[in-house]
C-alpha positions as CSV (number, residue, x, y, z in Angstrom):
1,M,75.5,-5.6,3.9
2,K,72.1,-6.0,2.2
3,Q,69.9,-8.8,3.4
4,D,67.5,-10.1,0.8
5,K,66.3,-13.2,2.6
6,V,64.4,-14.0,5.7
7,T,66.5,-16.6,7.5
8,E,65.2,-18.9,10.1
9,E,67.6,-17.3,12.6
10,K,66.2,-13.8,11.9
11,L,62.6,-15.1,12.1
12,K,63.3,-16.7,15.5
13,R,64.7,-13.3,16.8
14,Y,61.6,-11.5,15.6
15,F,59.3,-14.1,17.2
16,K,61.1,-13.5,20.5
17,V,60.9,-9.7,20.2
18,S,57.2,-9.6,19.2
19,E,56.1,-12.1,21.8
20,T,58.2,-10.3,24.5
21,A,56.6,-7.0,23.5
22,L,53.1,-8.5,23.6
23,N,53.7,-10.0,27.1
24,I,55.0,-6.7,28.5
25,A,52.1,-4.7,26.9
26,K,49.5,-7.0,28.4
27,E,50.9,-6.1,31.9
28,K,51.0,-2.4,31.2
29,I,47.4,-1.5,30.2
30,I,46.5,2.0,31.2
31,E,43.4,2.2,33.4
32,G,40.3,3.1,31.4
33,R,41.8,1.7,28.2
34,E,41.0,-2.0,28.8
35,K,38.6,-2.2,25.9
36,D,41.1,-0.8,23.4
37,A,43.9,-2.9,24.9
38,K,41.8,-6.1,24.4
39,E,41.3,-5.3,20.7
40,V,45.0,-4.5,20.1
41,I,46.2,-7.6,22.1
42,E,43.8,-9.8,20.2
43,M,45.0,-8.6,16.8
44,A,48.6,-8.9,17.8
45,K,48.0,-12.5,19.1
46,N,46.2,-13.4,15.9
47,Y,49.1,-12.1,13.7
48,I,51.6,-14.0,15.9
49,S,49.5,-17.1,15.5
50,D,49.5,-16.6,11.7
51,A,53.3,-16.2,11.9
52,H,53.6,-19.6,13.7
53,H,51.3,-21.1,11.0
54,F,53.5,-19.8,8.2
55,Y,56.6,-20.8,10.0
56,G,55.4,-24.3,10.2
57,K,55.0,-24.3,6.5
58,K,58.5,-22.9,6.1
59,D,57.0,-19.8,4.6
60,F,59.4,-17.4,6.3
61,V,58.5,-14.4,4.2
62,N,54.8,-14.4,5.3
63,A,55.7,-15.4,8.8
64,F,58.0,-12.3,9.0
65,A,55.3,-10.1,7.5
66,A,52.8,-11.4,10.1
67,L,55.2,-10.6,12.9
68,N,55.7,-7.1,11.7
69,Y,51.9,-6.6,11.6
70,A,51.7,-7.9,15.2
71,H,54.4,-5.6,16.4
72,G,52.8,-2.7,14.5
73,W,49.6,-3.3,16.4
74,I,51.4,-3.3,19.7
75,D,53.4,-0.1,18.8
76,S,50.2,1.7,17.8
77,G,48.7,0.8,21.2
78,V,51.7,2.4,22.8
79,R,51.5,5.5,20.7
80,L,47.8,5.8,21.3
81,G,48.3,5.7,25.1
82,I,46.8,2.3,25.6
83,F,49.9,0.7,27.1
84,D,52.3,2.4,29.5
85,V,55.8,1.2,28.5
86,D,59.1,2.9,28.3
87,D,61.4,0.4,26.7
88,D,62.5,2.2,23.5
89,K,64.2,-0.9,22.2
90,L,60.9,-2.9,22.0
91,F,58.5,-0.1,21.5
92,T,58.1,3.2,19.7
93,V,57.8,5.4,22.7
94,K,57.2,9.2,22.8
């Protein structure tokens, strides 16, 4: 079934996934990569904050987009060896 709408239910699921991934990543920083991790975490937090802002305005499309950017930052940190995670449901692991 094709979905062509961002529902509030779907958006809430993505908030949970992205916020969970961020919290895990913050606890799994690889030694020596703290400076890089700080940048990735800050960007992800900013995009999640943007998503909350858009959600408050009932702009679900832009909230969803911001959450995808947030998770993309986290995933890039995983792939670049900044975070040591192994959950292949939350992250794109090698």
